N, C-alpha and C positions, 0 to 999 in steps of 0.2 A: 376356365376363369383364371385370370392372373391373380397372383398373391398380392395382398395389400402392401403398399409401400411403407417403409419405416421412415420416421423423421430423422434417424441416425444416418450418418454418411457411410457409404462403403469405403473400405480402405483402398486408395490408389496404390499403384505399384511402388512409387516413390513419393511418399507424402511430402507436401510442401506447404509454404504459407499461402500460396494461391489456392491450394486444395482446401484449406481451412475456410477461405472466403467463398468457395464454391458450394459449400454445404448449404442445403435448402434453408432459407430464411436467415442465414448467418449474417450477411451484410446489413440487412435492414436492422436486425436485432442489435448487433454490435455497434452500428452507427448511433442508434437511439441511446444505448447504454453509455457510449462515450459522450454524447451530448449532455446527458444528465450528470455524468461524473466530472465533466469540466467545471461544473459548479464548485466542486471541492478544490479545484485548482485556483479559482478566483476568489472564493469567499474569505479565506484567511487574511489576505492582504487588504481586501476591501473593508472588512470589519476593523482591522487594526487602524487603517487610515482614518476611517469614519469616527471611531471611538476616540481616538487621539485628538482629532479636531474638535469633536463635540464637548469633550470634557477638559481639554487643555492639560491632560495629565498622562504621562507615560506609565505611571504606576497603575492607574485605573485601567488603562488599555491593556497592560500586561495581565492584570487580574481577570479582566473580562475574557481575554484570549485563553487563559488557563481554564476558566470555567467552561468555555465553549468547547475547548479541546477535550477536557475530562469527560464531559457528558457524551460528546461524540464518540470517543474511543471506548470508554469502559462500559457503556451501555450497548455497544454494537452486538455482542453475542446474544443479549436479550432480544434486541430487535430482529436479529437474524432468526432466532427461534420462532418468531411469529411468521416469518416467511416460510419456514419449513412446515409449520403447523397449519397455516391457513392458505398457503399458496401465494405466489408473487402477485397474481392479479388482485387478490383480495386485500393483501397486506401493504403492498408497496404504495399504492395511490393515496390512502389515508395518511401514511407517513410523509410522503412528498408534499401533500396539500398542507399539513400542519407545519412542516418545516418551512415551506415557502411562505405561509402566512406569518410565521413568527419572524422570518427574515424581513418581510415587509414591515412588520412592526418595529423591528430593530432599525431599519432604514429610516422610518418616520421619526424615531426618537433621536437619531443622530444627524438628521438633516440640517439642523441649525445648532450653533454652540449653546451650552447652558443646560443640556439634558441632565436629569438626575442619574447619578452613577448606579444607584440601586436598581432602577427600572431597566437600565441598559444591561446590567449584569444578569438580571432575571430573564429578560427576553433572550439573551445569548445562550444561557444555560438551558432554557427550555427548547430553544431551536436545536442545540446540539443533541438533546435527548431524543429528538424526533428524526434525526438525519437517517434517511433510508440507506441500508447497507447494499448499494448497487454493485460494488466490486465483488463481494462474495456471491451475490445472486448471479452475476454474469458468469463467474467461474463455475458455479454449480450448474448453470444452464449449458455451458460448453460440454460438460460431461453427459448431458442429455442429448445434445446435438451430434456428438462425435463418438463413433462406436469404437474406434481402435485407440490404444493408449499412445501409440507413436504420434498419430495425428492430434490427439488431445494435448500432448506435450507441445506441439507447435502452436496450437490454439492458445495455451496458457502463456507461452513465451510472447506471442504477439499481443496478447492482452496486457501483459506486464510492461512491455516496452511502450505500448500506446498510453497506458496509464501514466508512465513516467513522463512522457512528453506532454501530457495534460497539465502536470504540475510545473512544467517549465513555461508552457505557453499561457497558462492561466494568469499569472502575475503580469506577464507582458501585455495581455489583453486589458487588464485593469489599468495598467500604466497609460495605455492609449486612451481609454475611456475617460479617466479623470483629468486628462489634458483639456477636455472641452465640456465636461459635465461635472455636477456636484460629486463630492467623494462617495456619499451614500448611494449614488446610482450604481456603484459596483455591487452593493448588496442586493439591489433590485435585479440587476443582471443575474446574479447567482440564483435568486429565487426563480426567475423566468427559465433559466436553464434546467434547473432540477425538476420543475413541474411539467414543462413541455417534454423534456427528454424522458422522464419516467412514464408520462402518458403514452408516448410512442412505444416505449420499451414493453410495457405490460399489454399493449394491444397486438404484439407480434404473434403470429400463428405458432411460433416456437415455444411460447410460454406455457409451461406445464401447470397442472393443479397440484394440490397436496396429495401425497401418496404415502399413507401410514405404513409402517413396518412393525414387526413384533418388538416390544419394549426390551426384550432380553438382549438384542444386538447392541444396545447403546453402551453397555459397560466396556466391551472390548474396544469399541470405537473411541471411548474416552482415553483408554490406555494408549492406543495408537497415535493419538494426537500429541502426546508428550514430546516426541523428538521434533516434529515440525514447529510446534509452539516454542520450544526451547531455543531452537536455531533462530527463529524469527526474532525472539527477544534479544538473543545475542547479537544478531545483525543490527537491530535497532540501537542497541547500546554502543556498538562499535562505531556506527556511522554518525550517531547524533552529535558527537563532539568534534567531527572532522572540520566543520566550518571554523570553530574556535581554534583548533589546533593549526590549521593552515594560516589563519590570520596571525596567530602568535609566532609561527615560523617566519612569516614575511616581516613582521615587526622586529623580531629578534635579529634578523640579518639585514635590516634597514632596506628592504626592497619597497617598491611603490605598492601601497595598499590596493590600488586599482587593478593589480595583477591577480588578486585573490579570486574574483569570479572565473578567471580563465583556468585557474588550477582546479576549482570546483567543477567547471565545465568538463574538464577531462574526466573526472569521476563519473559524471552523467553519460558522457559519450562512451566511456568504457563499459558502463552498465548496459547501454542500448546494444552495443556490438556483442557483448557477452550473452545477452538475452537472446538475440537473434541466432547466434552460433549454437547456443545450448538447445534451441528448439530444432535446429537443422540436423543435429547429430543423432544418429540412431544408437542410442545408449544400450549397452548390454548389461551394465551393472545395475543392481536394484536402486530404487529411488533412495532408500535409507543410506546406502553406502555413498551415493553421489552427494546427498545432502550434507553429510559429515565432511566430505572432501571440499566441497565449495565453501563451507564455513571456515574450514581450516586454511584454505588458500587466502580467503579474505583476511583472516586474523594475522597470518604470517606477513602478508604484504603491508598491512597497516602498521604492524609492529616494526617492520624494517624501515618504513618510511621516515621514521624519526632519525635515521642515520643519514638521510640524504644530505649530500655536501652543498647542494644549491637548489635553486628554484626549478630549473629544468628537470633535474633528477626527481624532485618531489612531484612535479607534474606527471612524469612518466610513471612514478609509483602510484599515483592516484588513478591514472588510466588502467593500470593493471589491477588495482584493487576493485575498480568499478566492474571489471570483467567478471568478477565473482558475485556481484550483488544480485543482479536479475536472475541468474541461474540458481542461486541459493533460494531466493524467495519463490521463484517459479516451481522449484522442486518441493519446497515446503508446502505450497498449495496443492500440488499433485498428490503428495503423500497424505495430506489431510483428507483429500477427496477419496483416495484409495481406502483409507482406514475407517472413514465415518459411515455409519448406517445411511441408507439411502434417504431417510427422512430427516437427516441432520447435516446434509452437505453444506448448506448455506452457513449454518451455525459454526461448522468446523472451520470453514474459510474465514469466518468473522473472528474466530479465536486467534488464528495466525495473524490476521490484519491488526487486531487489538494488541497482540504481543509486540509487533514491530513498533507501533506507535507508542506503546507504554514504555518500551525499552529506549526509544528515542527521547522521550520526555525526561526519563531518569538520567540517561547518559549525558544529556546537555547540561543538566544541573551539576552532576558530578565533575565533568570536565571544567566547567567554569570555576569550581572550587579548587581544583587541583592545579590549574595553570598558575604559575607564579610561586607555588609552594613546592613544586617538584621540578626537576629538569625536564625540558620539553621532550627529550628522547624517552624518558620514562613514562610520560603522559601518552605518547604514541604506543609504547609498549603495553600499557594498561588497557588502552582502547582495543588494540588487537587481541589482547588476552581474553576479553569477554567473548569474542567470536571463537577463539580457540577452545575456551571452556564449553561453549555450546556444542562445538564440533565433537569434543570428547564425550559429551553426554549423548549425543545423537549416535556416535560411533559405538559406544558401549551398548546402547540399546539394539543397534543393528546386529552387533556380534552376538548378543543374547538371543535375538530372534533366529539368527542363522543356526546357532547351536541347538536350539529347541526343535528346529525343523529338520536337522540332520538325521539320517537313518541310523538306527542303533542295532 
């Protein structure tokens, strides 16, 4: 009698991105997850446009977006804990259904001008509170599907690059849609994507159920999460002000403001290339050491970018900085997966995700306050310094772990 087959993939001689997609059920599951996650690439612009038109107020639109973003980000670890406790099949569908329903309510409220701001804000805040943590769930599922850490690194890199492309293509899709449909139709599209994609995702044969483990494992897992969460927050802080810093650089040197998107595009392109390269390299150094190195590289390049003599140099610096973004975040997710107890992997990934977004929100506000009060080069230096501080924290943690593990 032959032995039962495992859902995990056997390690090929030379793991590749093609090998990731050849894992049983991986293509179907990943495609469904990306369909659902595209909703997060479309919803922000759709909500902003719809609320601005419905209320006629940029202040109300900004407040609604802040509420929506806050409940989405800061409640993500709590929602992820439900995934770990009850399993994705039982927890994701109710979240997606509630989220989609509330988005439809928000679309109805903003379909025509004159909607009450309080009702719009309430619907947006409640919708954000129900947003299913699809990214952390997919990353936790990769560790179930893939047996070897080298192939898992490629899976995480592929996932990270694909997710970044969703956030680029999502606004473009909304731009096309609102060219011939009402603005609120973008919110309805976001609801459709999340519900249909999540439905296909949870019906995948690869989807596991809840698997409880002893409670005593959780404390060490929490300690192990500190380096990836710290680096994720530092990366978010460093990157959140880049848009404003590039815009200020262009304005200060009297370049055409239309060039700003191209400079920021270099950052995204560098991140995509860096992410794919990171996954293709068979790293020998531990994830903790790589994490500190990637964060330090990002911080140094951003700090040096303030010395750029012209726009082409700044563009090159942004491309170089981007090359560290996806590797840093991918390694943070990998390290969180390694250190978390098996029944808390989704929640661990959600903490990293929340740290990136929380750092992004804080850094954008701080950068806006500092520009004009300090020289622009100093602002770049401070932005890079946050990533360097996170790298130092992760590096000291890695050194402490290595010393503790050394033979005596």
